C-alpha positions in Angstrom: -5.0 12.9 8.4 -8.1 12.0 9.2 -8.1 8.8 7.6 -4.8 7.7 9.7 -7.7 6.3 12.2 -9.6 4.7 9.8 -8.3 1.0 8.9 -10.8 0.6 6.0 -9.1 3.2 4.1 -5.6 3.2 2.6 -4.0 5.5 4.4 -5.4 4.0 8.2 -4.6 0.4 6.5 -0.9 1.4 5.8 -0.6 3.2 9.6 -2.2 0.0 11.7 0.7 -2.1 9.2 3.5 0.8 9.9 2.1 0.2 13.8 1.8 -4.0 13.8 5.1 -4.0 12.5 7.0 -2.2 14.4 5.8 -3.5 17.6 6.9 -7.1 16.1 10.1 -6.2 15.8 9.9 -4.6 19.4 8.9 -7.9 20.3 11.3 -9.8 18.7 14.0 -7.3 20.4 12.9 -7.8 23.5 12.7 -11.8 23.0 16.9 -11.7 22.0 18.6 -13.6 24.9 21.5 -11.3 24.4 18.6 -8.2 25.5 19.8 -6.8 28.8 17.0 -6.4 31.3 16.5 -2.2 31.1 16.0 -2.9 27.5 13.5 -5.4 27.4 11.6 -3.3 29.8 11.9 -0.8 26.8 11.5 -2.9 23.8 7.8 -4.0 25.7 6.9 -0.5 26.1 7.5 1.0 22.8 6.0 -2.8 21.0 2.7 -1.6 23.6 2.3 1.7 22.9 
């Protein structure tokens, strides 16, 4: 889908919104107090990608 990389299109907006919320979820998981260090690092890597 060519429009997926353009946030002004409906498809692009949906893709960007999903990426934002997935990144936010990974940040929340990495911030959890019960998560071990290796899982925190993995969640941070996933949030950055």
